[in-house]
Backbone bond lengths (Angstrom), bond angles and torsions (degrees), N, CA, C in turn:
res aa  C-N    CA-C-N  psi(-1)  N-CA   C-N-CA  omega(-1)  CA-C   N-CA-C  phi
1 M - - - 1.500 - - 1.375 114.34 -
2 V 1.380 115.68 142.33 1.486 118.96 175.25 1.427 111.83 -89.50
3 S 1.345 119.49 138.55 1.446 119.79 -179.43 1.585 107.84 -83.00
4 R 1.276 109.39 169.49 1.468 121.58 179.25 1.535 112.57 -56.79
5 E 1.241 108.26 -46.51 1.611 113.76 -178.59 1.607 111.59 -64.54
6 E 1.322 111.77 -35.33 1.527 113.97 -178.63 1.594 107.11 -76.79
7 K 1.244 120.25 -31.16 1.496 122.42 174.53 1.450 108.40 -69.42
8 R 1.296 121.97 -45.23 1.459 125.46 177.34 1.526 106.51 -60.31
9 A 1.293 118.70 -46.72 1.452 117.91 -177.74 1.519 114.02 -62.75
10 M 1.313 116.86 -42.30 1.546 128.43 176.60 1.561 105.61 -55.92
11 K 1.392 117.18 -47.08 1.464 120.74 -170.95 1.520 107.22 -71.06
12 D 1.401 116.27 -41.86 1.419 118.82 -179.39 1.565 112.88 -63.58
13 K 1.360 114.70 -36.12 1.456 118.61 178.25 1.485 111.14 -65.86
14 L 1.276 117.14 -38.85 1.452 121.86 -179.89 1.425 113.09 -68.65
15 V 1.351 113.24 -41.66 1.464 114.46 174.20 1.591 115.59 -61.11
16 K 1.352 112.94 -43.64 1.362 120.95 178.39 1.624 112.31 -61.38
17 E 1.237 114.57 -44.42 1.438 120.09 177.56 1.639 113.45 -61.05
18 G 1.389 104.45 -40.36 1.548 110.00 178.03 1.594 110.98 -69.44
19 Y 1.235 119.23 -31.65 1.407 123.98 176.04 1.522 112.55 -66.36
20 E 1.395 111.88 -50.82 1.321 115.77 -178.58 1.604 112.30 -62.22
21 Q 1.283 114.66 -39.69 1.542 116.32 175.49 1.552 111.27 -58.97
22 W 1.364 111.38 -47.86 1.525 114.65 178.14 1.447 113.13 -59.75
23 R 1.443 117.23 -40.54 1.507 116.83 177.76 1.475 113.32 -66.08
24 E 1.310 113.37 -37.66 1.613 115.37 177.75 1.483 111.28 -64.61
25 M 1.390 119.27 -42.28 1.360 118.80 -179.36 1.565 116.80 -68.91
26 S 1.357 119.28 -31.97 1.301 125.60 -176.56 1.530 117.53 -93.87
27 Q 1.249 117.03 -9.91 1.415 121.35 -171.46 1.567 112.90 -70.34
28 S 1.359 113.51 -20.73 1.403 112.97 178.73 1.512 113.88 -75.92
29 H 1.403 116.07 -17.23 1.475 120.66 177.87 1.538 109.18 -91.03
30 W 1.168 122.42 -9.41 1.583 122.56 -176.40 1.412 110.78 -58.71
31 N 1.424 119.24 -41.62 1.405 118.39 -177.30 1.499 117.75 -66.45
32 H 1.321 117.50 -20.45 1.501 123.24 -175.20 1.395 116.84 -92.20
33 W 1.338 122.80 -8.11 1.485 123.65 -163.42 1.499 109.24 -65.43
34 R 1.309 116.16 -31.05 1.487 119.82 -175.18 1.595 112.12 -75.17
35 A 1.375 112.41 -26.36 1.466 117.74 176.22 1.459 116.12 -57.97
36 W 1.337 120.20 -36.30 1.332 124.44 -173.28 1.555 109.73 -113.36
37 G 1.355 122.31 -18.75 1.376 123.03 -171.34 1.553 114.54 -102.89
38 S 1.228 117.25 -22.03 1.479 114.27 -170.80 1.534 116.97 -71.85
39 W 1.410 117.11 -28.55 1.386 117.40 -174.02 1.571 110.83 -95.71
40 F 1.313 114.90 -21.45 1.452 112.06 -173.12 1.618 104.14 -124.56
41 S 1.236 119.88 29.02 1.544 120.36 173.50 1.527 106.62 -97.93
42 W 1.464 115.66 164.02 1.337 123.99 176.48 1.561 114.33 -57.11
43 G 1.197 118.31 -25.80 1.515 121.92 -173.31 1.454 108.87 -84.42
44 S 1.314 115.47 -13.78 1.520 114.77 -178.55 1.355 114.60 -88.22
45 P 1.329 124.28 142.45 1.537 124.76 -179.35 1.586 107.31 -64.87
46 V 1.331 116.44 -34.72 1.505 121.99 -176.17 1.673 106.12 -67.94
47 G 1.296 108.49 -53.95 1.539 110.12 -176.61 1.555 109.61 -62.31
48 L 1.282 120.80 -40.73 1.510 120.89 179.98 1.498 106.31 -69.15
49 G 1.311 120.27 -39.08 1.583 116.01 178.52 1.554 112.57 -66.20
50 L 1.485 113.66 -32.43 1.350 111.36 175.17 1.473 116.01 -66.10
51 F 1.363 115.63 -34.79 1.431 119.06 -178.18 1.484 106.59 -65.65
52 F 1.256 126.58 -47.36 1.377 126.55 -177.10 1.636 114.17 -69.33
53 V 1.132 118.70 -30.71 1.460 128.94 173.73 1.577 106.37 -61.74
54 L 1.305 110.71 -60.18 1.564 115.68 177.03 1.519 111.86 -56.95
55 L 1.393 115.74 -40.39 1.455 113.02 -178.26 1.512 103.63 -67.20
56 S 1.128 131.06 -43.08 1.438 133.70 -179.57 1.477 108.30 -53.71
57 V 1.315 119.32 -55.66 1.457 125.13 -179.69 1.484 108.13 -60.53
58 A 1.241 122.76 -39.46 1.547 120.94 178.26 1.579 109.79 -68.40
59 A 1.262 119.64 -37.79 1.486 128.03 174.05 1.608 110.07 -56.70
60 A 1.367 110.77 -50.22 1.500 116.27 -177.49 1.523 107.27 -68.92
61 I 1.209 122.16 -41.55 1.496 120.40 177.51 1.448 112.39 -60.19
62 L 1.358 115.89 -45.33 1.468 119.76 179.00 1.574 110.04 -61.09
63 V 1.288 119.75 -46.88 1.401 122.49 175.23 1.601 110.96 -55.78
64 W 1.276 115.75 -52.71 1.349 119.35 175.94 1.450 118.34 -49.50
65 V 1.454 118.86 -45.33 1.387 123.96 175.75 1.413 115.34 -64.10
66 I 1.282 116.52 -38.93 1.510 122.26 -179.38 1.618 110.78 -66.88
67 K 1.233 115.66 -31.10 1.462 124.55 -172.77 1.618 103.57 -74.53
68 L 1.327 116.12 -29.50 1.443 122.86 -177.89 1.458 107.63 -66.44
């Protein structure tokens, strides 16, 4: 029988190996995240502003269509 500590150690080892594999595979993309995400993300004033502008335009179109 395998003790609890051995099970925990095996599980921790698998988790660590999985994380290392994920990190290795995704590390090449870490340098480029700002290129596409900074202007159009929720954290950006430009992206958030665009969201509210588009929401306002959609609401205005909806009101205009309902009045017809």
